[in-house]
C-alpha positions as CSV (number, residue, x, y, z in Angstrom):
1,M,14.2,25.5,-17.3
2,N,11.3,23.7,-16.6
3,K,9.1,25.8,-13.9
4,Y,6.5,23.4,-11.8
5,I,4.4,24.7,-8.8
6,F,5.7,23.5,-6.1
7,Y,3.8,22.2,-3.1
8,P,6.3,20.7,-0.5
9,G,3.8,19.4,2.3
10,C,4.1,19.3,6.2
11,S,7.0,16.9,6.5
12,M,9.8,18.7,4.1
13,E,11.3,20.5,6.6
14,G,10.8,17.7,9.2
15,S,10.9,14.0,9.4
16,A,12.2,14.7,5.5
17,R,14.2,17.2,5.7
18,A,17.6,15.1,4.0
19,Y,14.3,15.3,1.1
20,Y,13.8,18.9,0.9
21,D,18.0,19.8,1.2
22,S,18.9,17.3,-1.4
23,L,16.1,18.6,-3.7
24,K,16.9,22.1,-3.6
25,V,20.9,21.3,-4.4
26,I,19.7,19.3,-7.2
27,E,17.5,22.0,-8.6
28,G,20.2,23.8,-10.5
29,P,21.9,21.5,-12.4
30,L,18.1,19.8,-13.2
31,G,17.2,23.3,-14.6
32,L,14.0,23.0,-12.2
33,E,12.7,26.2,-11.6
34,L,9.8,25.8,-8.3
35,E,7.6,28.1,-7.0
36,E,6.1,26.8,-3.9
37,V,2.1,27.4,-3.6
38,N,1.0,30.6,-1.4
39,D,-0.2,29.9,1.5
40,W,-0.3,26.1,1.5
41,N,-2.0,24.0,4.2
42,C,-1.7,20.5,5.2
43,C,-3.6,18.1,2.6
44,G,-4.6,15.5,5.8
45,A,-2.2,13.0,5.4
46,T,-3.4,9.5,5.1
47,E,-6.2,9.4,7.8
48,Y,-8.6,12.6,7.5
49,L,-10.4,11.2,3.9
50,S,-11.5,8.0,6.1
51,I,-13.1,10.5,9.1
52,N,-14.7,13.1,7.2
53,L,-15.0,13.7,3.7
54,I,-16.2,16.9,2.5
55,P,-13.6,18.9,5.2
56,A,-11.0,16.5,4.2
57,Y,-11.5,17.6,0.2
58,S,-12.2,20.6,1.0
59,L,-8.8,20.9,3.1
60,I,-6.8,19.2,-0.2
61,A,-8.7,21.6,-2.9
62,R,-8.0,24.9,-0.7
63,N,-4.0,23.9,-2.3
64,L,-5.7,23.3,-5.6
65,A,-7.2,26.6,-5.9
66,L,-4.4,28.8,-4.4
67,A,-2.2,27.1,-6.8
68,A,-4.7,27.4,-9.6
69,Q,-4.9,31.4,-8.8
70,Q,-0.9,31.6,-8.5
71,N,0.1,33.9,-11.5
72,T,2.6,31.3,-13.3
73,E,4.0,30.5,-16.4
74,T,2.9,26.9,-15.6
75,K,0.0,25.1,-14.4
76,T,1.5,22.0,-13.2
77,V,1.7,21.3,-9.5
78,M,4.3,19.2,-8.2
79,A,4.6,17.3,-4.8
80,P,7.8,15.2,-4.2
81,C,5.8,13.5,-1.0
82,S,3.9,10.6,-2.4
83,A,1.1,11.2,0.1
84,C,0.5,15.0,-0.8
85,Y,0.4,13.6,-4.6
86,L,-2.0,11.0,-4.1
87,N,-4.3,13.2,-2.3
88,L,-4.0,16.3,-4.9
89,E,-4.4,13.9,-7.5
90,K,-7.6,12.3,-5.8
91,A,-9.3,15.8,-4.8
92,D,-8.9,16.8,-8.6
93,Y,-9.9,13.7,-9.9
94,Y,-13.3,13.3,-7.5
95,M,-14.1,16.8,-8.2
96,A,-14.9,15.9,-11.3
97,E,-15.9,12.9,-11.2
98,R,-18.4,13.0,-8.5
99,P,-19.9,16.4,-9.2
100,A,-22.0,16.8,-6.5
101,L,-19.1,16.2,-4.3
102,G,-17.0,19.4,-6.1
103,E,-20.4,21.4,-5.7
104,K,-19.8,20.8,-1.6
105,V,-16.0,21.5,-1.4
106,N,-16.0,24.7,-3.6
107,E,-19.4,26.1,-1.2
108,A,-16.8,25.3,1.3
109,L,-13.9,27.1,-0.7
110,A,-16.1,30.1,-1.0
111,A,-16.3,30.4,2.8
112,G,-12.4,31.8,2.2
113,G,-13.0,33.4,-1.2
114,L,-11.6,30.8,-3.2
115,H,-12.6,27.8,-6.4
116,Y,-11.2,25.2,-7.5
117,T,-12.2,23.7,-11.1
118,P,-11.4,20.0,-11.2
119,G,-9.0,19.5,-13.9
120,S,-7.7,22.9,-14.4
121,L,-4.2,21.6,-13.1
122,E,-1.8,18.8,-13.6
123,I,-0.9,17.3,-10.5
124,R,2.6,15.3,-10.9
125,H,5.1,13.5,-8.6
126,L,8.7,14.6,-8.6
127,V,10.1,11.1,-10.1
128,D,7.4,11.4,-12.6
129,V,8.8,15.2,-13.8
130,I,12.5,13.9,-13.6
131,I,12.0,11.0,-15.6
132,N,9.7,12.3,-18.3
133,D,10.4,16.3,-18.6
134,I,13.6,16.7,-17.8
135,G,14.8,12.9,-18.7
136,L,17.2,10.5,-18.2
137,E,19.6,11.5,-20.8
138,T,20.1,14.6,-19.1
139,V,20.3,13.1,-15.4
140,K,23.5,11.1,-16.8
141,A,25.4,14.0,-18.6
142,K,25.0,15.6,-14.8
143,V,26.9,12.4,-13.2
144,V,30.4,13.3,-12.4
145,R,30.5,10.5,-9.0
146,P,29.1,7.2,-10.6
147,L,27.3,5.0,-8.1
148,T,29.5,2.4,-9.5
149,G,30.1,-0.7,-7.1
150,L,26.2,0.7,-5.0
151,R,23.5,-1.9,-4.6
152,I,20.0,-0.3,-4.2
153,A,16.8,-1.5,-3.9
154,P,13.8,0.7,-4.9
155,Y,11.1,0.9,-3.4
156,L,8.0,3.4,-4.0
157,G,6.1,2.2,-1.3
158,C,2.2,2.0,-2.3
159,M,0.7,5.5,-3.0
160,V,2.9,6.4,-6.3
161,P,2.0,4.4,-8.6
162,R,-2.0,3.3,-7.6
163,P,-4.4,4.3,-8.7
164,D,-2.5,6.2,-11.2
165,Y,-5.7,8.2,-13.2
166,Q,-3.7,9.8,-15.0
167,K,-1.6,6.7,-16.7
168,R,1.5,7.9,-15.5
169,W,3.5,5.0,-14.7
170,S,4.8,2.0,-16.4
171,D,3.4,-0.6,-14.1
172,H,1.3,-0.6,-10.9
173,E,3.0,-3.1,-9.1
174,H,6.5,-3.6,-10.3
175,P,7.1,0.1,-11.9
176,S,10.3,0.8,-13.6
177,E,10.5,4.4,-13.2
178,L,12.9,4.7,-10.1
179,D,15.1,1.6,-11.4
180,D,16.2,3.6,-14.2
181,L,16.9,6.6,-12.5
182,M,19.0,4.8,-10.0
183,K,20.6,2.9,-13.2
184,A,20.9,6.2,-15.0
185,L,23.2,7.5,-12.0
186,G,25.8,4.3,-12.2
187,A,24.3,2.1,-9.6
188,E,23.7,-1.3,-9.3
189,V,19.6,-1.9,-9.3
190,I,18.7,-5.3,-8.0
191,D,15.2,-6.4,-9.3
192,F,13.1,-5.7,-5.7
193,P,9.6,-7.3,-5.8
194,L,8.3,-5.7,-2.9
195,K,9.0,-2.2,-4.4
196,T,5.0,-1.4,-3.9
197,A,4.8,-2.7,-0.6
198,C,2.6,-0.8,2.0
199,C,5.3,0.1,4.8
200,G,2.0,0.2,7.4
201,G,1.8,4.0,7.4
202,H,0.8,5.2,10.3
203,M,0.3,1.5,11.9
204,T,3.4,1.9,14.3
205,Q,0.6,3.9,16.6
206,I,-2.3,2.1,16.0
207,G,-1.3,-1.5,15.4
208,P,2.7,-1.9,16.0
209,E,2.5,-5.3,15.6
210,T,1.6,-5.3,12.3
211,A,3.6,-2.3,11.3
212,Y,7.0,-4.2,12.0
213,E,6.0,-7.2,10.5
214,L,5.0,-4.7,6.9
215,I,9.1,-2.9,8.1
216,R,10.4,-6.5,8.8
217,R,9.1,-7.7,5.4
218,L,10.7,-5.1,3.3
219,V,13.9,-4.4,5.0
220,S,14.4,-8.1,5.1
221,G,14.0,-8.5,1.7
222,A,16.2,-5.7,0.6
223,E,19.5,-7.8,2.7
224,E,18.2,-10.8,0.9
225,F,19.0,-9.3,-2.4
226,K,22.0,-7.8,-1.0
227,A,21.2,-4.2,-1.7
228,D,23.4,-1.9,0.4
229,I,20.9,0.5,0.7
230,M,17.2,1.7,0.2
231,V,15.5,4.3,-1.7
232,T,12.4,5.9,-1.3
233,V,10.3,8.6,-2.9
234,C,7.9,9.2,0.2
235,P,8.6,10.6,3.4
236,M,6.3,8.3,5.6
237,C,7.9,5.4,4.1
238,Q,11.8,7.1,4.9
239,M,10.4,7.2,8.3
240,N,8.8,4.3,9.2
241,L,11.8,1.9,7.7
242,D,14.6,3.9,9.4
243,A,13.3,5.5,12.6
244,Y,11.8,1.9,13.2
245,Q,13.8,-0.2,12.3
246,S,15.5,-0.8,15.5
247,E,11.9,-0.6,17.0
248,T,11.5,-4.0,14.6
249,N,14.8,-5.0,15.4
250,R,13.4,-5.5,19.2
251,Y,10.4,-6.9,18.3
252,F,11.6,-10.0,16.5
253,G,14.9,-10.3,17.6
254,T,16.2,-9.5,14.2
255,N,20.0,-7.2,13.4
256,F,18.7,-4.9,10.5
257,H,21.0,-2.2,9.4
258,M,19.6,-1.2,6.4
259,P,20.3,2.8,5.4
260,I,17.2,4.4,3.7
261,V,17.2,7.3,2.1
262,F,15.7,9.4,-1.0
263,F,16.7,8.9,-4.7
264,T,17.2,12.7,-4.1
265,Q,19.5,12.3,-1.6
266,L,22.1,9.6,-4.1
267,M,21.2,11.9,-7.3
268,A,23.4,14.9,-5.4
269,V,26.1,12.9,-4.7
270,A,26.3,11.6,-7.9
271,F,26.5,15.1,-9.3
272,G,29.4,15.6,-7.0
273,I,27.7,16.9,-3.9
274,N,29.1,16.7,-0.7
275,P,27.2,14.4,1.4
276,K,26.0,16.5,4.5
277,E,24.5,19.2,1.6
278,A,22.6,16.6,0.3
279,G,21.1,15.6,3.7
280,F,23.4,12.4,4.7
281,G,23.8,12.4,8.3
282,L,19.9,13.0,9.2
283,E,19.4,9.2,8.9
284,L,19.0,7.1,11.9
285,T,20.4,4.2,10.2
286,S,23.6,5.5,9.1
287,A,24.4,5.1,5.3
288,K,27.8,5.3,6.5
289,D,28.9,1.8,4.9
290,A,26.9,2.5,2.2
291,L,28.5,5.7,1.3
292,A,32.0,3.9,1.7
293,H,31.1,1.5,-1.4
294,I,31.4,4.7,-3.6
295,G,34.2,6.7,-1.9
296,L,32.4,8.6,0.3
297,E,32.8,9.8,4.3
298,A,29.4,9.8,5.9
299,P,28.8,12.9,7.9
300,T,28.2,13.2,12.0
301,P,24.7,12.4,12.6
302,A,22.6,15.1,13.7
303,A,21.7,14.7,17.4
304,A,18.0,14.9,16.6
305,P,17.6,13.7,13.0
306,H,13.7,13.2,13.1
307,K,12.8,16.4,15.5
308,K,12.1,19.9,13.7
309,A,12.3,22.6,16.9
310,E,9.1,24.0,16.4
311,G,7.1,20.9,15.1
312,L,5.6,17.9,16.4
313,P,8.4,15.7,18.0
314,M,8.7,12.0,17.3
315,P,6.1,9.5,19.3
316,K,7.1,8.4,22.1
317,A,8.7,5.4,23.4
318,L,6.5,2.2,23.0
319,P,5.6,0.2,26.0
320,K,7.7,-2.5,26.5
321,K,5.5,-5.1,25.0
322,Y,6.1,-3.8,21.9
323,G,9.5,-3.8,22.0
324,G,10.0,-0.2,23.7
325,E,12.6,1.0,26.8
């Protein structure tokens, strides 16, 4: 078994439930053992670091301190969310590179009886773990339903391969890891030139016109290369391209129907797992046609795929000038 300390992040039980569900069902086949960080908190996502530096890094470093003191056989923290992965990696890196920052962060942590020594943990993304620890040959050996005939646009987004402090990725602009993983499942992978372009992040709330253009560019690019489906590794990317695809269509007068799913979902169905167990049906833009290419029937879509009963709902409808109702 490959054991890791697991930092799930806030989205995995909400907007990225399909990611969480599909990860859980492939753990066994891949020989993954994930031990969740005890009492973890939000990583601050994308904004907090630009608002107040010390509290932001303290918020992130609290998770590292908790993981470091956890009594496990490993000191590797694995995060499936790109924003979480990047924030954890940045906190570890900058606390070491800037001792004054590290000292102030540890002063804040001390108020809660915690301390973090930078470099005491290894921070890794799920894709990196699957490619470099488990290996493509192991993945291939688990495939019982090859994704033959399915054309995939692999989309990593902008946060995973950059800045890459530990030099884990093959290329910062055109990394091959996700391509290789999808090929191992038997899929036809297009050479997607926008695989590390930005999805807009929270620009859907700040500047919708900018966000819609970034979304249009990505989805249009995938359609231009005749992809059946886009796969991503990032909850924010998946939500933006899926949940705001209809708004983008209204804004530009386009008619995109590109399903956006997590790479773990396709791994699951390739391993012979039922599409519903793999989180299919939770997407807003149906993956029905894409699944049909590999002889699978899509489950009935959930009534509210991006809403968690006790969590934050999706944003309210946008004003008419932005293409809202």
